[in-house]
C-alpha positions, -999 to +999 in steps of 0.1 A: +256-234+139+283-246+110+262-261+081+285-260+055+319-245+043+324-230+078+339-241+111+337-223+144+370-206+159+381-187+192+379-150+188+414-134+181+417-097+194+425-073+166+419-096+138+408-079+105+369-080+101+351-092+066+318-087+059+303-113+036+267-114+025+254-138+001+226-116-009+235-080-008+261-056-018+276-034+004+293+002+007+332+001+007+331+021+040+313-009+055+337-035+047+361-038+078+341-025+104+327-046+133+291-051+143+279-037+110+249-053+093+242-034+059+216-059+048+193-046+073+190-010+051+184-031+019+157-053+037+140-019+046+142-004+014+130-037-004+100-035+021+092-003+006+094-012-030+075-043-023+045-020-010+047+000-042+046-030-068+016-048-078+018-085-060+025-113-083-005-131-099+007-162-085-001-151-049-040-147-058-053-182-053-030-192-025-041-184+010-016-165+030-016-191+055+005-213+032+038-197+045+061-227+036+050-228+003+055-206-029+047-178-036+053-170+003+081-192+009+116-178+011+130-174-025+155-206-020+154-205-060+188-223-060+173-253-040+144-254-063+163-254-093+185-283-087+151-304-087+139-286-117+170-292-134+169-328-128+132-330-139+140-312-172+170-333-180+150-366-175+124-352-198+147-341-225+163-375-225+130-396-228+128-405-192+092-391-186+080-415-155+114-404-136+109-368-145+071-370-134+083-386-100+107-354-098+077-328-103+054-349-076+083-346-053+092-309-058+053-301-060+049-314-021+080-297-011+076-260-026+040-256-036+008-259-014-018-283-016-045-277-042-021-260-062+002-287-073+025-286-103+006-300-133+036-310-155+070-300-163+060-267-186+039-256-156+065-258-133+088-240-157+064-212-161+057-209-124+094-208-114+104-184-138+074-163-131+085-161-094+121-156-104+112-125-123+084-112-100+076-084-095+096-062-118+093-080-149+055-089-146+042-057-159+066-058-190+057-094-196+017-085-195+020-058-216+039-080-244+011-107-241-015-079-245+003-065-278-001-096-296-037-104-284-050-093-320-030-122-334-049-149-318-070-169-343-057-151-372-041-174-403-009-153-396-009-170-361-017-203-373+011-202-399+036-192-371+023-218-348+032-246-374+068-232-378+069-228-338+061-268-331+089-277-354+113-250-338+103-253-298+124-284-289+157-269-302+149-237-286+136-252-252+173-267-251+189-233-254+166-221-226+176-250-207+211-243-209+210-205-203+193-212-170+218-239-159+246-214-166+228-188-145+222-211-117+260-224-119+270-189-108+237-180-088+258-175-054+277-145-074+244-133-089+219-136-058+243-107-044+225-082-069+192-105-077+169-094-048+176-057-056+176-060-095+143-079-091+125-052-074+135-025-097+160-012-070+191+010-081+224-003-069+243+026-055+274+039-072+306+023-057+288-005-039+305-039-045+298-078-038+317-094-010+322-125-032+339-119-065+340-148-091+349-128-122+354-157-145+320-174-137+301-141-143+322-132-173+314-168-189+276-164-181+272-130-200+291-142-229+271-172-231+237-152-222+247-131-254+253-160-278+220-175-267+202-141-269+212-139-304+197-169-315+163-163-296+160-129-303+145-133-338+110-144-323+103-105-316+109-096-350+086-124-363+059-113-341+064-075-352+057-089-388+026-103-378+017-073-362+024-055-393+001-078-412+027-101-428+035-136-423+063-142-394+089-146-422+080-117-444+102-087-434+095-051-446 
């Protein structure tokens, strides 16, 4: 069935074979071969990797019968991002009611009954958690545990007052970063499903679609945003050392 960007044609004997995959890289030896499906090997390896990984905590409260909803729904994150981007943009521009309507629509589409999205912040949290699961969940959990001793301390309260005045500007940077990522999602998705499982990409494997300019532009912007956002780790380290967030050793 032709959905978009394609049309049926009659087979031409002897025509070159080009393997194109939206979600996986391939070995150069497979490109040009007929009746080759490299994704099957990737999917088997992903299945084995998934069995070795602790499941997402977002899956715990959701019955296995909810196959059409997160977190069991197929990872069509590009489609969900279209709705999240709209709701996020509306909220940033003060159109709260329209943003809430978008959140309600997305909740009905992507999330199971009884586990509706609570608000925009909850949606961003759940979306990014699913996007990064499972490989980065242990890293995040370890980070949260490391900062647990700061809860309720005067140092933490002092930092929170600073954060309240800084959060809006930082939120805009995160929004722009995610927008840039999904602007090139068709390129990144070819390696995303391997990376998120912590699976190495074999040497000499390559993507079947290559928009180098889009990828290069994203990495340049991501690095720029990273340099603006990284100081929080240094601030938290100051507090773990018993100093105010803005006092360096």
